[in-house]
N, C-alpha and C positions, 0 to 999 in steps of 0.2 A: 410260833413267835410272831408278834406283830411286825409290821413294816419298819417300825422305829426301833426294833430290837438290835442289840449290838453286843460286842464282846470287849473285854479288857484283857489284853494279852500280857501276862506277867512273865518276866524273865526272858525266855528265848523266842517267844512268838514275834515274828517280824511283821511290822505293819508300817507302811510308808506314810509319814507326814502327820498323822493325828491319832488320837484315841477317842473312844466313846465311853463316857462315864455312866454306869448303871445305877439306878436308884432302887430302893427297896420296894417290893410290890405289896399291895394289900393282901389280906388273908385269903379272900376268894379270888381264884384265877391268878393269871400272871399278867402284870402290866408294867410298862416302862414309860418313864417320862421322855419327852423329846430329847434327842441327842444333843449333847454340847461338845463341840470339838475344841481342843486346845492345840493351836498351831505351834509346832516347834520346828518344822522344816526338816530337810535332810531325810534320812532313812532310819528312824528310831528302831533300835533292835532289842534293847533291854530296859527294864524299869524296876525300880524298888520304891516301896512306900514306907515311910517312917517319919518320926518327928525329929527333924534336924535342927530346929531352932529353939527347942525347949518350951514351946507354948502349949504343948499337949495336943496339938492338931497335926493331922497327917500331911506330910509333904511328899513330893515325888522327886526322884532323881532319874534322869533318862540318858541313855547312851545312844550315840548315832544320830544326834540332831545336827542341824546346820550350825549350831554353836558348839558342837562336840558333846561333852558331858554337861548337861544342864540341870539345874534345880528349879523346881516350881514350889514355892512356899504356899501352903494352904491357908484359906480363911476359915476353914472349919465348916463350910456350908457347901462344899462341892465345887467351889470356885478357887482359882489360884492366881497368884501374882504372875506376871509375865516370866517366861523362862530366863534364867540368868546363867551364863556360861561359867563353869568352874574348872573346865579343862578343855583345851582344843583337841581336835582330831575327829575325823568322820568315820573311823573304823574301830570305834570302841564298842565293846560288847561284853556280856557276861558280868553284870553288876552283882554285887553282894554287899550287905550291910552288917556291921557288928561293932562292938566296943573293943577296939584293939589295944587300948592303953589303960583300961580300967578306970576311966574318969566319968563313967556313966553317960557319956555323950556318944552319939552314933557316928561311926566312921564309915568310909566307903572303900571298896576294892573294885577295880574295873580292869578288864582285859583289853589289850590293844592288839588287833589282828595284824597290823602292818609291821609292827616292830617286835612281835612275839614277846611281850612283857606284860606284867600286871602292875598297875599303879595302885598305891594305897594313899588315902588322904585322911588325916585326922581332923575330926570336926572341932570347931571352936565353940559350938553350942548356940550360935546365933544364925546358923544357916550358911556360914562361911567355913572355909577349910584351909588347913595349912598346906604348904607346898607338897607335891606328891613325892613319895619314895617309889623307886622302880625296882622290880625283881624280874630277872630273866626266867622264862618258862619254856614250854615246848612250842611247836610250830602251830599257828592259828589257834590261839586260846579262845574258847567259845563260851565257857560257863565257869562259875565259881561257886563253891559251897563253903560256908563258915560253920565250924564246929570245934569242939575241944577234942583233938585226936590223941593227945598224950596225957590227959588226966591231970593237968596242972592248973585247971580253972582259968586258963588264958585261951582266948579264941585263936584258932589256927585257920589256915586256908587250904583248900583243895581246888586245883585248876584243871579243867578238862581241855586238852590240846587236841583239836580235831585232826589236823594233818599229821602230826607226829604220833598220834594214837596213844597218848599217855595222860596220866593224871599227875600233876606236880603237887607235892605236899610241902607247905611252909608252916613251921610251928612258931607261934607268937612268943616273943621274949617278955612281953608285958608292958613295954613302954611304947608300943606302936610299931616296933620293928619286927621283922620276921627272919627266921633262919631256915634256909632251904634244907629239907630232909631227904627227899627222894622223888624220882619219877617212877610211876607204875604203869606198865604197858597194859592197855585195855582194848585198843583197836578202834580208832575213829570216833571218840566220844564227842557228842554234840551237846548233851545235857548232863547234869550231875545233881545229886542230892545226897544228904547224909542222914544216917539214923542207925540205931542198934538193931541189926537184922538177925542176929543169932543169940540175943539175950545174954551176952557175957558182960554187959556193962560197958563195953568199948564201942566207940563210934565207928561205923562202917560207911562205905561209899557205894552208891549205885550210879552207873552211867548208862546213857542211852546212845546207841550208835545207829543212826538211820541207814547208812549204807549197808551194814551187815544185818540190820534188823534184830539186834540182840541187846541184852542188858548185861553189863559187866558188874560183878560184885567183888569188892575189895574188902575183906574182913580185917578190921583193925586189931592191932596187937596191944593197943593202949599206950604205946610209947611214941606215937607219931609215925610209925611204920606200919606197913600192911602186908598181908599175905599176897602172893602173886595171883593175878587173875588167870594166868595160864602158866603151864610148866615150861621151864627152860629145857630144851632138848639139845642133844649132841648134834653138831653140824659139821660138815666137811669144810675145810679151809686151809690156808697156809699160815702156820704159826711162825711169827717173826720174833718179837721180843719175849724175854722170859726173866722173871725175878723170883727171889726166894723170900719168904716171910712166914712167921707163925700166925696164920690167919684165924685159927680157932682156939688159940691160947692153950694148946695141950703140950707145949714145949717141944713139939716135933716140927721139922721143916716142911713147909708146903710150897707149892709152885703156883705162879700166876703167869699165864701165857697169852700174849696178844695175837689174835687171829686177824690176818689181813686178807679178807675174802669178801667184803661187802655184805656180811650177814650179821653184824652187830654182836661180836663175840669177844669176851675175855674169859678164858677158861681157868677155873680154880681146881687144882688137884690137891686134896688134903693128904698129907703123908701119914703112913702107918708106923713110921719109925724103923722099918726094916728094909727100906729101899723100894717099897711098893706104895701105891697111891689109890685112893678111892676114885671112882668114876668121876670124870670132870663135871663140874657145874659151870654153866655159862651165864655171864652177866654182861649187860649191854653197854658197849660204846658203838661206834660205827666204823667198821673196818680198822680196828686198832692195829697200828704198825710199830709203836714203841710204848714202853711201859716202865714205870718206876714205883717203888714202894716207900711209904713214909707215913707219919701220923699228921694229917693236915688239920684236924679239928681238936687236937690236944685232949682226946679222951682216953689215951693210952692204948688205943686199938689201931692196928695197922690199916692204912688206906692205900688206894692205888690212884695213879694218874696215867691215863692212856691217850696218846695222840691219834688223830685220824687225818691222814693226808688227803682223803677224799673230801672231807668237810672243812679242812683247815681249822681244826679245833683240838683242844685238850679237854678231856672229861675227867672229873674227880669222882671216884667211887669210894664211898665211905664204908669202912668195915663195921659190921655188927658184932664182931668178936666171936662168932660161931662158924666162921668160914664162908659166910654170905656177905653180900655187899648191897648197899643202896646207892643209886646214882646221886651224885652231887652236881654242882654246877658244870655246865659246858661253856668253855671260854674260847673266843675266837683268837687265832694266832696268825702268823704269816702264811705264805703259800707253801703247801706241801710240807707240813711239819714232819721231821724225820727222827728226832731223838728228844728225850726229856730227862732232866736231872732235877733232883730235889735237895735243897740245902737252905740254910739260913743266910740269905744274901745281904741283909741289911742290919744284922746284929741285934735284932729285937727279940731273939729267942724263939721265933716262929718260923716254921718251914716255908720256904718260897719255892717257886718253879722257874726253870729256864728251859726254853724250847728252841731247838734249831729249826729253821725253815729253809728247806732245800731250794726251792725255786726263787724265793725272794732274797736268799743269801743273807739272812739276818738271824738274830736271837730275840725271842720274845720273853720278857720277864714278867712274872706275876708275884707281887708281894703278898704273902700270906697274912690273913687277918686273925687266924687262930680258931676259926669256927668252920673251917672247910671251904671258905670263900676266899677270893683273891682280888687284890687291886692290880692294875696294870701300869707299867711304865714304858717309855718309848723303847723301840727296837734298837739293837746294837749290831751294826754291819760287821760281818766277818768275811771269810773267803767264799769262793763259789761252791755251791751245793754242799753245805754242811750236813753230814749224815750222822754224826755222833757228838756227844758232849760229855764233859767230865768236870767236876768241881773239886777244888783243893786250894790250899794256901801255898802258892808257888813262890811268893816273895817274902815270906816270913813276917808279915805285918799283922798276923792274927785275923786278917779279913779273907773271906773266901773269894777265890778267883775262878774263872771259867776258861776251859779250853775246848776247842771244837776241831773235828777232823773234816776237812773240806775236800770232798772228792773231786770237784770240778777244777780246783786250782792246785791240787797236789801239795797242799800245805796244812799246817795246823795253825789255828788262831788262838792267841792268849789274850784274855781280857782281865786286867788286874782290878780287883774290887776295891772300892773306897770304904766299904763297911756300911754304907747307907742305901744299898740296893742299886747304886749306879756303878759304872765301870769306865775305866780309861779306854782310849782307842785300841782297837785290835792290833796286836803285834803278831807278825807272820813268822812261823817256825817251819823248818824243812820237814818233809815227810817223804814217803815213797810214792809210787804211782797209784792214784785213786785211793787214798786212805778212807776206809769205810767205818771202822770202829775204833774206839779210843778208851783207854783206862788210865787211871791215875793211882800212884802208890809209891812207896819207898822201895826202889829196886836195889839199892846198894847199902842199905842199913845206916845211912848217915843222918837220918831224921829229916831229910828234905824230900819234898814231893817230886816225883819223876813222872814221865809220860811214856806210854807205849801205844802205838797205832798199828792197826792191821791194814795192810795195803793190798787192795783187791787185785790190781793188775800186775804188781811186781812180786806178788806171792811171797811176801815177807812181812815181818814185824819190824817197825822202827822204834827204837828206844831213845829217849832224850833224858839225860841225867841232869837234874836240877842243881843249880849252884846255890840257890836259896834266896836270890834277889830278883827273881822273875826272869832270869836268863838261864840258858841250858848249854851244856857241853855239846860238841858236834854229834850228830846222830849216828847211831850204829844200826846195822841191818842184820836180821836173823831170819834165814829162810824157813818157811813152813810149807804147808800144802798149797794146792791151787785154789786161788780166789778165797782168801780168808775173809769171812763175813763178821766174825766176832772175836773178841779177845778178852780174857779175864786174868786176874792176878790171884795167886794163892800159894800155899806151901803144900805141895803134893807128896813130898817124901819125908816130911816131918823133921827136917834138919834146921828149921828156923830161918831158912833163906827164902827169899821171894822167888817163886817160879811163875811161868807164863803158860797159858793154854789158848789155842786158837781153833775155831771151827772153820774148816775149809770146805766151802760149798761145792766146788766142782770136783775135787779129788775125793770127796766123801769120807773124810777122816778128821780126826782131832789131833793137833800137834801139841805136845807137852814139852816145854823147854825148862829144864832144871837150872836154877840160878846158882852161881858161884858165890854170891854174897857181895860182889863188888860191882854189880851192874852188868856183868857179862853172863852169858848163858851157854850151856853145852848144846850140842846139836839136837834138833828136835827128834823126839820119838813120836811116830804117827800111829794112831789107833783107828782102825776102820770102823765106821758107823754106817747107818743106813744112808740112802741117797738123799742129798740135799740138806746137810746140817747148816743151820742158819743162825742159831743163838746159843749162848752158854750161860750157865749159872753154877756157882760153886757152893757146896754145902755138905755136911755130914749126914747123908740120907740113910745110912745104915746104923748110926749110933756106935760106930767103932773107933771114933777118935781120929779118923782120916777124912781128908777133904775129897769128896766125890765130885763128879761133873754131871750136870743135867744138860742135855742137848736137844734143842728143838729141831725136828726133821720136817722141813717145809714140804718136801715132795710127797711124803706119805702121811702128813697130818698127824704127827706123833711126837712124843717126848721120849728120848732114850736116857736111861740112867747108867753112867759108867762107874761101876763100883771100883774104888781104889783098894787094891790088895797089896800095896807096897808095904814091906815089913817096917814097923816103926823102929826108930833108933833105940 
């Protein structure tokens, strides 16, 4: 090449300050015209070329300039108007172009490394753009691909997140907005492209990872989801939270277990209907310590929400209906989230979330939108170190209220809901010493919601019988084993009366207290389990018409099933 030769780096090639535009060479030999530099300043990192003002001439949009995201409108002769800023920010990268709202005008998507989001801007057709919409992605998004991943003829987005090692998938709604579908683990992706790599007519994804020197292939299913680039493997860890649901729609109860061990695990155990389960499948959050099941995107399929006290987040995992899950949005909460509840908090018929934050002594609420995403409202302060949360209508106004167990202040907090997603000031209720777990239900058959708390240091359950107006009768205490970590409500002897069960972490047993039907209980029967029971779930795992117990065993990384053999009435 001659001294005047140069390169135009498209996409992820990083070149500080300027580009060189190449001209077409004559037929014989290779020649280049003298270089023409277009000064944009800063550290331009990505570029796209398209017609953004409808004059049939190629324009350029560049990320990482001194003006942030800048557009240069072309004259059609290789010269351009001066750059004009269309978005501020010096750490924009990973540009992509497409028609996101079907108006035949080119739109833009760009990644922001500093805030870990992707911005989309709809074009007006004259070289200007509408205000940006913002979508949260993984850490350090570096590249974006545009393709139709779900076969609806609407363009979708795939975002490579370098530091989080994932690809985020957003499917287009058709009006310029996008719905988050899933994160796919690939391992340090820096570049990304889309195409049909296996000839099945579905768009696939390829990523390049410089640090590992590999290419990751994600084969598309044609519905906006992708096969995993690597297999999920069983990992050691400490199971904490556990919930029950029918995750593969076979009418048999399955289990979801939160693993608190720093290795990104929620384990799904599909039930066989006879008290046994398939080998666990692991799906990622980060050190999940609490978990709840509900339908967050209104598709009739059960989803999960899991908190991470390491990252101060709650992650939504959207169910596919076959026992597998695709990651949904990850939402920031308060410090050290400790428990999560799902319910319709504002009366719009959509499931919302409430999360207790242990260190910050607060509750974070997220209002569900109905597509698996959430809006946020301010925190509500409760007692010190809230470790558990329950929802119910405690004052009979048909609006859901919240109650928390506050280990640091030896209290329960009651927040009466107004029906619009907001709550009145927290009311303090008595509990035992270091209440750790909480459950709500009708303990005396009067149709009014009551509360039961497991007190870790006083080794007892505290019951509060509701009056129906948001107040409660004086508390009663019921001894159980040593250091109860979990409490559940059920009918374990089939007499139609409410019973209680507690998992006792230090005495390595489960206490069952049969109810008398009036809010009182007989003395606990204790059933020995493996060392370190930490969580409980109730369900008919054997299909015999009796409520069994599933117990997470933290010390041996296991789930034990306690088969109920009580004779039915």
